[in-house]
LUMDO-634394 format. One line per field, with one value per residue (C-alpha): residue in one letter; x, y, z; residue number from 1. Coordinates in steps of 0.1 Angstrom, whole numbers, plus 5000, padded with zeros to 4 digits. Example, Ala and Ser with C-alpha at 12.3 -4.5 7.8 and 13.67 -1.06 7.14 Angstrom:
<kolmars>
res (A;S);
px (5123;5137);
py (4955;4989);
pz (5078;5071);
n (1;2);
</kolmars>
This chain:
<kolmars>
res (M;K;N;R;Y;I;N;H;S;H;I;S;E;K;K;F;R;A;V;L;R;Y;F;A;K;D;F;T;A;D;Q;V;S;D;L;T;N;L;Y;R;A;T;I;N;K;L;Y;A;H;F;R;L;R;I;A;A;L;L;T;D;R;R;K;L;G;G;E;V;E;V;D;E;S;Y;F;G;A;R;R;V;R;G;K;R;G;R;G;A;K;G;K;V;P;V;V;G;L;L;K;R;H;G;K;G;L;H;S;G;Y;L;Q;L;Y);
px (1097;1116;1137;1158;1165;1129;1100;1069;1086;1076;1111;1136;1169;1187;1168;1171;1208;1209;1189;1212;1243;1228;1220;1256;1267;1244;1220;1187;1154;1145;1177;1173;1137;1147;1176;1156;1121;1106;1083;1099;1077;1091;1126;1118;1105;1136;1159;1140;1144;1182;1185;1166;1188;1220;1207;1199;1234;1251;1232;1243;1280;1297;1303;1339;1346;1375;1403;1396;1417;1398;1413;1399;1413;1400;1408;1404;1420;1446;1437;1438;1466;1453;1421;1418;1407;1412;1402;1378;1351;1345;1367;1355;1360;1373;1371;1391;1386;1412;1406;1438;1452;1431;1419;1394;1401;1370;1369;1344;1335;1310;1288;1281;1252);
py (0820;0791;0792;0761;0774;0777;0757;0775;0809;0840;0855;0849;0832;0864;0884;0855;0855;0893;0890;0863;0884;0914;0891;0880;0916;0924;0947;0954;0943;0979;0985;0952;0961;0994;0978;0948;0963;0935;0940;0942;0913;0891;0900;0892;0858;0851;0863;0840;0811;0818;0819;0787;0770;0782;0770;0736;0733;0743;0718;0690;0695;0670;0680;0680;0656;0645;0669;0703;0734;0767;0802;0836;0869;0904;0921;0958;0992;0995;1005;1042;1049;1060;1038;1010;0975;0952;0977;0953;0979;0981;0950;0917;0886;0856;0821;0791;0754;0727;0690;0674;0643;0647;0668;0695;0732;0753;0790;0818;0852;0862;0892;0907;0932);
pz (0214;0228;0259;0268;0303;0315;0301;0291;0293;0274;0278;0250;0258;0250;0276;0301;0297;0301;0334;0346;0338;0357;0386;0387;0387;0416;0398;0416;0400;0393;0373;0354;0346;0331;0311;0297;0294;0315;0345;0379;0391;0363;0373;0410;0400;0380;0408;0432;0408;0406;0444;0448;0422;0439;0473;0458;0443;0476;0497;0474;0483;0505;0541;0555;0583;0604;0611;0594;0596;0597;0593;0588;0576;0570;0537;0531;0537;0564;0599;0607;0633;0667;0664;0689;0682;0652;0627;0610;0602;0564;0557;0541;0563;0543;0558;0545;0553;0546;0553;0567;0550;0520;0492;0499;0500;0505;0509;0508;0521;0547;0542;0576;0579);
n (1;2;3;4;5;6;7;8;9;10;11;12;13;14;15;16;17;18;19;20;21;22;23;24;25;26;27;28;29;30;31;32;33;34;35;36;37;38;39;40;41;42;43;44;45;46;47;48;49;50;51;52;53;54;55;56;57;58;59;60;61;62;63;64;65;66;67;68;69;70;71;72;73;74;75;76;77;78;79;80;81;82;83;84;85;86;87;88;89;90;91;92;93;94;95;96;97;98;99;100;101;102;103;104;105;106;107;108;109;110;111;112;113);
</kolmars>
């Protein structure tokens, strides 16, 4: 069995791609284990590998410098009338960054726990 994604792996490319697809869809290791007939420990190792690779790719990005505009917004259901405050409970905060006088629009969402 050859796998061009991971050297010396006993997992087929087809199963590897399936695990990656489930990772992208935010399935738990237990769910993926049941769906792919692989051990949960194997899925956990692959998930850790994916996370390390994503972190490595994100640290290689150039940092913005100079004048940068930052804006945030909350997306979700409307605020219930009668409730005080911003009504941000249950909403997803989205942050956008724009470098002035240049190209470079960056955006993303924050997961608050």
